[in-house]
C-alpha positions in Angstrom: 0.0 0.0 0.0 1.4 3.4 -0.9 2.6 5.6 2.0 1.2 9.1 2.8 4.5 10.5 1.5 4.2 8.7 -1.8 0.6 9.7 -2.2 1.5 13.4 -1.6 4.4 13.2 -4.0 2.2 11.6 -6.6 -0.4 14.4 -6.1 2.3 17.1 -6.6 3.5 15.3 -9.7 0.0 15.3 -11.2 -0.4 19.0 -10.4 2.9 19.8 -12.1 2.1 17.8 -15.2 -1.2 19.7 -15.5 0.4 23.1 -15.1 3.3 22.3 -17.3 1.1 22.0 -20.4 2.5 24.4 -23.2 -0.8 26.3 -23.5 -2.7 29.1 -21.9 -5.5 26.5 -21.3 -3.6 24.9 -18.3 -5.1 24.8 -14.8 -5.8 28.3 -13.6 -8.0 29.3 -10.6 -8.1 32.9 -11.7 -10.5 34.5 -14.2 -9.2 37.0 -16.8 -11.0 39.8 -14.9 -9.4 38.9 -11.6 -6.0 38.6 -13.3 -6.3 42.1 -14.7 -7.2 43.5 -11.3 -4.3 41.7 -9.7 -2.0 43.1 -12.3 -3.2 46.6 -11.7 -2.5 46.3 -8.0 0.9 44.7 -8.5 1.8 47.3 -11.2 1.0 50.2 -8.8 3.3 48.6 -6.1 6.0 47.9 -8.6 5.9 51.3 -10.1 6.3 52.9 -6.7 9.0 50.6 -5.4 11.1 50.7 -8.6 10.5 54.4 -9.4 9.3 53.3 -12.8 7.9 55.6 -15.4 5.8 54.9 -18.6 7.9 55.0 -21.7 6.6 56.2 -25.0 9.1 54.3 -27.1 8.3 51.0 -25.4 4.6 51.7 -25.7 4.9 52.2 -29.4 6.8 49.0 -29.9 4.5 47.1 -27.5 1.4 48.3 -29.2 2.7 47.0 -32.5 3.2 43.6 -30.9 -0.1 43.7 -28.9 -2.0 44.1 -32.2 -1.0 40.6 -33.0 -2.2 39.0 -29.8 -5.7 37.6 -29.3 -6.0 38.3 -25.5 -8.0 40.8 -23.6 -5.1 42.4 -21.9 -4.1 46.0 -22.1 -0.3 46.0 -22.2 1.4 48.9 -20.5 5.2 49.4 -20.5 7.4 51.0 -17.9 11.1 51.7 -17.5 12.9 51.7 -14.2 16.4 52.9 -13.4 18.9 50.1 -12.7 22.6 49.7 -13.2 22.8 46.2 -11.9 22.6 43.3 -14.4 19.0 42.5 -15.3 18.3 39.8 -17.9 14.5 39.5 -17.9 11.7 42.1 -17.7 9.0 42.0 -15.0 5.8 40.6 -16.6 2.8 41.1 -14.4 -0.7 39.5 -15.0 -3.1 41.4 -17.1 -0.5 43.4 -19.1 2.0 45.5 -17.2 5.6 45.1 -18.2 8.6 46.7 -16.4 12.0 46.8 -18.0 15.3 47.9 -16.4 16.9 50.8 -18.3 20.2 48.9 -18.4 18.5 46.1 -20.4 17.3 48.1 -23.3 19.2 48.0 -26.6 19.2 50.9 -29.0 17.8 48.9 -31.9 14.0 48.5 -32.2 14.1 44.7 -33.0 16.1 44.0 -29.9 13.7 45.9 -27.7 10.8 44.2 -29.4 12.3 40.8 -28.6 12.5 41.7 -24.9 8.9 42.9 -24.8 7.6 40.0 -26.9 9.0 37.5 -24.4 7.4 39.4 -21.5 4.1 39.7 -23.3 4.2 36.0 -24.0 4.4 35.2 -20.3 1.4 37.4 -19.8 -0.6 36.0 -22.7 0.1 32.4 -21.5 -1.0 33.4 -18.0 2.1 32.1 -16.3 1.8 34.3 -13.3 -1.6 33.1 -12.2 -0.9 29.5 -13.3 2.1 29.7 -10.8 -0.2 31.1 -8.2 -2.7 28.2 -8.9 0.1 25.7 -8.5 0.9 27.1 -5.1 -2.8 27.0 -4.1 -3.0 23.3 -5.2 0.2 22.4 -3.4 -1.2 24.0 -0.2 -4.4 22.1 -0.6 -2.5 18.9 -1.1 -0.3 19.4 2.0 -3.3 20.2 4.2 -5.1 17.1 2.9 -2.2 14.8 3.7 -1.7 13.5 7.2 2.1 13.6 6.8 4.3 13.5 9.8 7.2 16.0 9.9 10.9 15.2 9.5 12.0 13.1 6.6 8.6 12.9 5.0 8.3 16.7 4.8 11.8 16.8 3.4 10.9 14.4 0.7 7.9 16.4 -0.3 9.9 19.6 -0.4 12.6 18.1 -2.6 10.0 16.7 -5.0 8.2 20.1 -5.1 11.4 21.9 -5.8 12.1 19.6 -8.7 8.6 20.1 -10.0 9.0 23.9 -9.7 12.2 23.9 -11.7 10.6 21.9 -14.5 7.5 24.1 -14.5 9.6 27.3 -14.7 11.8 25.9 -17.4 8.7 25.0 -19.5 7.3 28.5 -19.0 10.5 30.0 -20.4 10.5 27.8 -23.4 6.8 28.4 -24.1 7.3 32.2 -23.8 10.3 32.1 -26.2 8.3 30.1 -28.7 5.3 32.5 -28.4 7.6 35.5 -28.7 9.0 34.1 -32.0 5.6 34.0 -33.5 4.7 37.4 -32.1 7.8 39.0 -33.6 7.3 37.5 -37.0 3.6 38.5 -37.1 4.5 42.0 -36.1 7.1 42.3 -38.8 10.2 42.1 -36.6 13.3 40.0 -37.1 12.9 37.0 -34.8 16.7 36.5 -34.7 16.7 39.5 -32.3 15.3 37.1 -29.7 18.1 34.6 -30.3 20.7 37.4 -29.9 19.1 38.5 -26.6 19.1 34.9 -25.3 22.7 34.6 -26.3 23.6 37.5 -24.0 22.4 35.6 -20.9 25.1 34.3 -18.5 25.2 30.7 -17.5 23.7 30.7 -14.0 26.0 29.7 -11.2 23.4 27.4 -9.5 22.6 23.8 -9.4 21.1 23.5 -12.8 19.2 20.4 -12.0 17.2 22.5 -9.4 17.5 26.0 -10.8 14.5 28.1 -11.9 15.7 28.6 -15.5 17.0 26.3 -18.2 20.6 26.7 -19.4 20.7 29.7 -21.8 22.1 27.6 -24.8 19.1 25.3 -24.5 16.8 28.3 -24.9 18.8 29.6 -27.8 18.5 26.2 -29.6 14.8 26.0 -28.9 14.2 29.5 -30.1 16.1 28.9 -33.3 14.1 25.7 -33.9 10.9 27.7 -33.5 12.2 30.3 -36.0 13.2 27.6 -38.5 9.8 25.9 -38.2 7.9 29.1 -39.2 
């Protein structure tokens, strides 16, 4: 008979498989309306904490990309001052995107690639799908009569592995979506490849890290471009 630990791990595995589907139709407890309201609240907080300001150049490029999306989101773009290395923009549910000034290239295609990736995360509803995953995990933990100690440690390790795979899938999905968005909007999709090539190799345990190795993302993005 399976132990409580095994049952809980199997539950977490089932949740992760459902959430890792490469589609905006994955498990999500949040309606589009609720997602938009959450994004507005988070955007207000982020704007204040990062001293971010709306940016006309980003908005123009973003509007061109947004015209090729089928979602109900109203994308808004902000720049915040930052001299420390930043490699990905902040993509909030419902449409707000925040980009560090130090990230922005001078060329329009390069900027479009950064925005397209952020917009892809939003269109695929990754923020609220991650929140749903946390809600499901909490439900599963409360429903399981696990004792502490080694059992809890086993569940935490399994959950960390599931998280890593989920986040990796989100990044690959966002890159593929961004390729299509760039092409549909008339931008060179190779700009996305060049951006990904600029990422450093993370100095973490890659088996448990949040992001896939950059060269894997480069290869996947190039494959998506070649398939168009």
